[in-house]
MMTF fields as JSON, N, C-alpha, C and O atoms, coordinates in Angstrom:
{
  "mmtfVersion": "1.0.0",
  "mmtfProducer": "UNKNOWN",
  "numBonds": 359,
  "numAtoms": 360,
  "numGroups": 90,
  "numChains": 1,
  "numModels": 1,
  "chainsPerModel": [1],
  "groupsPerChain": [90],
  "chainIdList": ["A"],
  "bondAtomList": [4, 2, 8, 6, 12, 10, 16, 14, 20, 18, 24, 22, 28, 26, 32, 30, 36, 34, 40, 38, 44, 42, 48, 46, 52, 50, 56, 54, 60, 58, 64, 62, 68, 66, 72, 70, 76, 74, 80, 78, 84, 82, 88, 86, 92, 90, 96, 94, 100, 98, 104, 102, 108, 106, 112, 110, 116, 114, 120, 118, 124, 122, 128, 126, 132, 130, 136, 134, 140, 138, 144, 142, 148, 146, 152, 150, 156, 154, 160, 158, 164, 162, 168, 166, 172, 170, 176, 174, 180, 178, 184, 182, 188, 186, 192, 190, 196, 194, 200, 198, 204, 202, 208, 206, 212, 210, 216, 214, 220, 218, 224, 222, 228, 226, 232, 230, 236, 234, 240, 238, 244, 242, 248, 246, 252, 250, 256, 254, 260, 258, 264, 262, 268, 266, 272, 270, 276, 274, 280, 278, 284, 282, 288, 286, 292, 290, 296, 294, 300, 298, 304, 302, 308, 306, 312, 310, 316, 314, 320, 318, 324, 322, 328, 326, 332, 330, 336, 334, 340, 338, 344, 342, 348, 346, 352, 350, 356, 354],
  "bondOrderList": [1, 1, 1, 1, 1, 1, 1, 1, 1, 1, 1, 1, 1, 1, 1, 1, 1, 1, 1, 1, 1, 1, 1, 1, 1, 1, 1, 1, 1, 1, 1, 1, 1, 1, 1, 1, 1, 1, 1, 1, 1, 1, 1, 1, 1, 1, 1, 1, 1, 1, 1, 1, 1, 1, 1, 1, 1, 1, 1, 1, 1, 1, 1, 1, 1, 1, 1, 1, 1, 1, 1, 1, 1, 1, 1, 1, 1, 1, 1, 1, 1, 1, 1, 1, 1, 1, 1, 1, 1],
  "groupList": [{"groupName": "UNK", "atomNameList": ["N", "CA", "C", "O"], "elementList": ["N", "C", "C", "O"], "formalChargeList": [0, 0, 0, 0], "bondAtomList": [1, 0, 2, 1, 3, 2], "bondOrderList": [1, 1, 2], "singleLetterCode": "X", "chemCompType": "L-PEPTIDE LINKING"}],
  "groupTypeList": [0, 0, 0, 0, 0, 0, 0, 0, 0, 0, 0, 0, 0, 0, 0, 0, 0, 0, 0, 0, 0, 0, 0, 0, 0, 0, 0, 0, 0, 0, 0, 0, 0, 0, 0, 0, 0, 0, 0, 0, 0, 0, 0, 0, 0, 0, 0, 0, 0, 0, 0, 0, 0, 0, 0, 0, 0, 0, 0, 0, 0, 0, 0, 0, 0, 0, 0, 0, 0, 0, 0, 0, 0, 0, 0, 0, 0, 0, 0, 0, 0, 0, 0, 0, 0, 0, 0, 0, 0, 0],
  "groupIdList": [1, 2, 3, 4, 5, 6, 7, 8, 9, 10, 11, 12, 13, 14, 15, 16, 17, 18, 19, 20, 21, 22, 23, 24, 25, 26, 27, 28, 29, 30, 31, 32, 33, 34, 35, 36, 37, 38, 39, 40, 41, 42, 43, 44, 45, 46, 47, 48, 49, 50, 51, 52, 53, 54, 55, 56, 57, 58, 59, 60, 61, 62, 63, 64, 65, 66, 67, 68, 69, 70, 71, 72, 73, 74, 75, 76, 77, 78, 79, 80, 81, 82, 83, 84, 85, 86, 87, 88, 89, 90],
  "secStructList": [7, 7, 6, 6, 7, 5, 3, 3, 7, 7, 6, 6, 3, 3, 3, 3, 3, 3, 6, 6, 3, 3, 3, 3, 3, 3, 6, 6, 6, 7, 7, 3, 3, 3, 3, 7, 2, 2, 2, 2, 2, 2, 2, 2, 2, 2, 2, 6, 6, 7, 5, 2, 2, 2, 2, 2, 2, 2, 2, 2, 2, 2, 1, 1, 7, 7, 2, 2, 2, 2, 2, 2, 2, 2, 2, 2, 2, 2, 2, 2, 2, 2, 2, 6, 6, 1, 7, 3, 3, 7],
  "xCoordList": [-11.12, -10.369, -9.226, -8.399, -9.357, -8.441, -7.882, -8.347, -6.668, -5.827, -6.099, -5.395, -7.166, -7.782, -9.04, -9.598, -9.347, -10.343, -9.851, -8.777, -10.774, -10.607, -11.315, -12.49, -10.7, -11.523, -12.206, -11.663, -13.507, -14.177, -14.332, -14.617, -14.098, -14.13, -15.357, -15.546, -16.38, -17.629, -17.666, -16.879, -18.693, -18.514, -18.332, -17.966, -18.66, -18.78, -17.594, -17.447, -16.581, -15.284, -14.213, -13.746, -13.7, -12.628, -11.274, -11.275, -10.127, -8.932, -7.949, -7.818, -7.355, -6.581, -5.11, -4.941, -4.038, -2.71, -2.719, -3.347, -1.781, -1.991, -0.311, -0.056, 0.627, 2.065, 2.431, 2.185, 2.927, 3.281, 2.211, 2.289, 1.03, 0.07, -1.177, -1.439, -1.922, -3.269, -4.35, -4.184, -5.525, -6.523, -7.537, -7.833, -8.306, -9.581, -10.874, -10.961, -11.881, -13.024, -14.086, -13.977, -15.19, -16.446, -17.295, -17.671, -17.855, -18.609, -20.027, -20.687, -20.51, -21.864, -21.885, -22.865, -20.844, -20.829, -20.003, -20.178, -18.89, -17.94, -16.856, -15.912, -16.748, -15.779, -14.35, -14.289, -13.357, -12.032, -11.256, -11.613, -9.758, -8.826, -7.491, -7.336, -6.487, -5.332, -4.44, -4.389, -3.731, -2.738, -1.232, -0.974, -0.277, 1.107, 1.522, 0.714, 2.63, 3.057, 2.833, 2.424, 3.128, 3.082, 1.631, 1.265, 0.892, -0.771, -1.235, -1.977, -0.849, -1.069, -0.813, -1.714, 0.466, 0.727, -0.174, -0.569, -0.527, -1.449, -2.88, -3.542, -3.437, -4.642, -4.602, -5.604, -3.249, -3.465, -3.482, -4.077, -2.781, -2.812, -4.279, -4.811, -4.938, -6.062, -7.101, -7.995, -7.139, -7.746, -7.792, -8.842, -6.534, -6.401, -6.971, -6.704, -7.809, -8.325, -7.61, -8.08, -6.453, -5.74, -6.16, -6.69, -5.918, -6.311, -5.586, -4.808, -5.683, -4.665, -3.565, -2.588, -3.394, -2.284, -1.488, -0.388, -1.974, -1.29, -0.66, 0.328, -1.482, -1.046, 0.131, 1.077, 0.081, 1.306, 2.608, 3.729, 2.178, 3.433, 4.128, 5.333, 3.086, 3.671, 4.505, 5.66, 3.914, 4.783, 5.883, 6.805, 5.941, 7.003, 8.281, 9.418, 7.873, 8.85, 9.54, 10.673, 8.696, 9.053, 9.769, 10.485, 9.504, 10.079, 10.795, 10.528, 11.776, 12.642, 11.529, 11.53, 10.761, 10.122, 9.698, 9.575, 9.447, 9.196, 7.645, 6.765, 7.436, 5.94, 5.088, 4.041, 5.396, 4.511, 4.19, 3.01, 5.233, 4.94, 3.787, 2.661, 4.382, 3.278, 1.87, 0.892, 1.772, 0.535, -0.316, -1.404, 0.298, -0.182, -0.456, -1.409, 0.263, 0.073, -1.126, -1.814, -1.204, -2.27, -3.433, -4.27, -3.752, -4.959, -5.422, -6.596, -4.31, -4.887, -5.397, -6.376, -4.693, -4.993, -6.697, -7.633, -6.723, -7.891, -9.097, -10.225, -8.977, -9.9, -10.231, -11.387, -9.334, -9.69, -10.303, -11.073, -10.147, -10.654, -12.273, -13.264, -12.292, -13.635, -14.531, -15.737, -13.985, -14.631, -15.374, -16.466, -14.576, -14.967, -15.78, -16.009, -16.266, -16.798, -16.4, -17.148, -15.031, -14.509, -14.039, -13.384, -14.292, -13.963, -14.996, -15.623, -15.213, -15.881, -15.132, -14.278, -15.516, -14.682, -15.601, -16.773, -15.235, -15.687, -16.267, -16.747],
  "yCoordList": [-7.758, -8.781, -8.377, -7.476, -9.182, -8.668, -10.177, -11.316, -9.572, -10.88, -11.8, -12.795, -11.501, -12.321, -13.278, -14.122, -13.055, -13.834, -15.183, -15.305, -16.366, -17.334, -17.719, -17.387, -18.353, -18.574, -19.952, -20.978, -19.843, -20.968, -21.306, -20.426, -22.614, -22.98, -23.613, -24.634, -23.055, -23.811, -25.222, -25.482, -26.14, -27.232, -27.651, -28.742, -26.581, -26.951, -26.428, -26.354, -25.994, -25.678, -26.49, -26.775, -26.957, -28.093, -27.346, -26.359, -27.963, -27.622, -28.857, -29.83, -28.555, -29.711, -29.187, -28.042, -30.099, -29.816, -30.338, -31.287, -29.37, -29.45, -28.969, -27.826, -29.955, -29.63, -28.662, -28.968, -27.672, -26.757, -25.933, -25.386, -25.98, -25.132, -25.717, -26.907, -24.966, -25.344, -24.741, -23.63, -25.509, -25.098, -25.264, -26.36, -23.909, -24.155, -23.908, -22.96, -24.776, -24.686, -24.809, -25.477, -23.853, -23.752, -24.732, -24.276, -26.003, -26.637, -26.287, -26.912, -25.187, -24.596, -23.606, -23.527, -22.947, -21.916, -21.752, -20.971, -22.877, -23.15, -22.234, -22.324, -21.254, -20.599, -21.08, -21.788, -20.818, -21.364, -20.358, -19.209, -20.714, -20.037, -20.583, -21.302, -20.282, -20.621, -20.014, -18.803, -20.948, -20.519, -21.062, -22.186, -19.995, -20.503, -21.236, -21.418, -21.591, -22.26, -21.691, -22.349, -20.396, -19.609, -19.544, -19.841, -19.171, -19.038, -20.32, -20.478, -21.464, -22.988, -22.929, -23.123, -22.649, -22.956, -22.003, -22.517, -20.625, -20.039, -20.578, -20.452, -21.171, -21.895, -23.096, -23.493, -23.817, -24.913, -24.77, -25.534, -23.735, -22.973, -22.64, -23.176, -21.837, -21.393, -22.519, -22.44, -23.57, -24.858, -25.48, -25.923, -25.521, -26.236, -25.263, -25.536, -24.053, -23.587, -22.605, -22.247, -22.073, -21.37, -19.796, -19.506, -18.744, -17.225, -16.757, -17.608, -15.783, -15.028, -14.688, -14.698, -14.373, -13.935, -15.437, -15.483, -16.455, -17.479, -18.17, -18.891, -17.734, -18.164, -17.191, -17.566, -15.916, -14.935, -15.581, -15.683, -15.99, -16.568, -17.903, -18.148, -18.68, -19.795, -19.317, -19.707, -18.543, -18.193, -17.467, -17.668, -16.231, -15.761, -16.852, -16.753, -17.704, -18.99, -19.74, -20.219, -19.77, -20.849, -20.168, -20.778, -18.566, -18.032, -16.813, -16.437, -16.149, -15.135, -13.723, -13.184, -13.466, -12.35, -11.493, -12.068, -9.995, -9.366, -9.613, -9.951, -9.417, -9.398, -8.661, -9.199, -7.344, -6.217, -6.921, -7.073, -7.408, -8.256, -9.256, -9.181, -10.241, -11.519, -10.956, -11.181, -10.262, -9.624, -9.259, -9.789, -8.142, -7.586, -8.719, -8.571, -9.747, -10.776, -11.859, -12.475, -11.937, -12.868, -12.211, -12.737, -10.917, -10.148, -10.063, -10.247, -9.735, -9.464, -10.689, -10.691, -11.862, -13.167, -13.511, -13.788, -13.396, -13.718, -12.755, -13.156, -11.589, -10.679, -11.066, -10.958, -11.459, -11.918, -13.116, -13.326, -14.261, -15.51, -14.959, -15.386, -14.127, -13.671, -13.153, -13.384, -12.402, -11.836, -12.869, -12.727, -13.775, -14.908, -16.076, -17.167, -15.515, -16.376, -17.84, -18.818, -17.798, -19.19, -19.308, -20.304, -18.527, -18.396, -17.554, -16.752, -17.604, -16.584, -16.72, -17.591, -15.726, -15.377, -16.235, -16.376, -16.761, -17.363, -16.436, -16.83],
  "zCoordList": [-2.419, -1.73, -0.646, -0.787, 0.381, 1.515, 2.074, 2.063, 2.552, 2.841, 3.879, 4.055, 4.636, 5.724, 5.117, 5.818, 3.917, 3.058, 2.611, 2.022, 2.942, 2.35, 1.032, 0.876, 0.148, -1.24, -1.182, -0.772, -1.658, -1.709, -3.519, -4.331, -3.847, -5.273, -5.337, -4.674, -6.18, -6.332, -7.1, -8.01, -6.631, -6.852, -8.559, -8.995, -9.247, -10.768, -11.371, -12.591, -10.36, -11.124, -11.027, -9.924, -12.173, -11.962, -12.439, -13.175, -11.911, -12.446, -12.588, -11.845, -13.663, -14.289, -14.641, -15.059, -14.446, -14.692, -16.284, -16.753, -16.983, -18.342, -18.808, -19.19, -18.703, -18.839, -17.701, -16.534, -17.978, -16.882, -16.154, -15.054, -17.169, -16.696, -16.073, -16.25, -15.383, -14.719, -15.62, -16.122, -15.842, -16.642, -15.812, -15.335, -15.517, -14.632, -15.421, -16.202, -15.207, -16.301, -14.969, -13.941, -15.44, -15.013, -15.571, -16.65, -15.357, -16.028, -16.348, -17.178, -15.611, -15.636, -16.905, -17.646, -17.059, -17.983, -19.297, -20.232, -19.068, -20.272, -20.0, -20.785, -18.951, -18.816, -18.401, -17.395, -18.969, -18.72, -18.45, -18.709, -17.737, -17.298, -17.002, -16.015, -17.814, -17.871, -16.781, -16.569, -16.094, -15.017, -15.365, -15.797, -15.076, -15.382, -14.08, -13.169, -14.034, -12.765, -11.431, -10.474, -11.404, -10.278, -9.842, -8.705, -10.738, -10.295, -10.024, -9.054, -10.877, -10.399, -8.805, -7.989, -8.477, -7.069, -6.093, -5.047, -6.376, -5.623, -5.655, -4.625, -6.733, -6.85, -6.045, -5.449, -5.994, -5.06, -3.531, -2.771, -3.185, -1.814, -1.527, -0.555, -2.262, -1.821, -1.882, -1.04, -2.748, -2.644, -1.309, -0.843, -0.619, 0.601, 1.787, 2.957, 1.432, 2.502, 3.242, 4.322, 2.791, 3.321, 3.082, 2.01, 4.106, 4.035, 2.612, 2.179, 1.967, 1.254, 1.804, 1.056, 2.927, 3.983, 3.944, 3.394, 4.441, 4.423, 2.878, 2.743, 1.962, 0.48, 0.203, -0.489, 0.749, 0.616, 1.305, 0.805, 2.578, 3.2, 2.724, 2.679, 2.39, 1.648, 0.312, 0.136, -0.512, -1.73, -1.68, -2.47, -0.445, -0.028, 0.273, -0.189, 0.996, 1.506, 0.388, 0.432, -0.61, -1.795, -2.905, -3.699, -2.945, -4.098, -3.495, -2.353, -4.328, -3.97, -4.56, -5.667, -3.5, -4.057, -2.795, -1.713, -2.918, -1.995, -1.505, -2.297, -0.199, 0.379, -0.452, -0.814, -0.876, -1.487, -2.721, -3.038, -3.516, -4.957, -4.901, -5.393, -4.147, -3.844, -3.42, -4.133, -2.32, -2.338, -3.352, -3.581, -4.099, -5.34, -6.396, -7.161, -6.472, -7.534, -7.114, -7.928, -5.941, -5.302, -5.455, -6.189, -4.8, -5.031, -6.446, -6.767, -7.417, -8.85, -9.412, -10.158, -9.041, -9.605, -9.09, -9.84, -7.673, -7.132, -7.549, -7.261, -8.165, -8.347, -9.866, -10.275, -10.585, -11.974, -11.937, -12.875, -10.843, -10.809, -10.467, -11.059, -9.597, -9.013, -9.923, -9.843, -10.864, -11.866, -12.936, -13.487, -13.027, -14.013, -13.399, -13.922, -11.883, -11.122, -11.007, -11.007, -10.907, -10.82, -9.199, -8.889, -8.389, -6.95, -6.209, -6.9, -5.165, -4.388, -3.078, -2.911, -2.039, -0.711, 0.291, -0.058, 1.372, 2.434, 3.341, 4.404]
}
């Protein structure tokens, strides 16, 4: 993953808010993934078509976190989601 990437969410992948978390489900495989509120916000920004760099910009503006930390967290989350085939890069 690199920060200029945009994320694509396959049509068979659905996300729903459940309490403070977001649950992502791949209807084709039954794979699901839970996101805490910070991960859910990253997911929301990615689903709006933002590049990973733009996601980092928005997260840094919303949370008191260093750029290095937010970049690491965004890349780590997207790599986990990609490994589960819940996203792909555009």
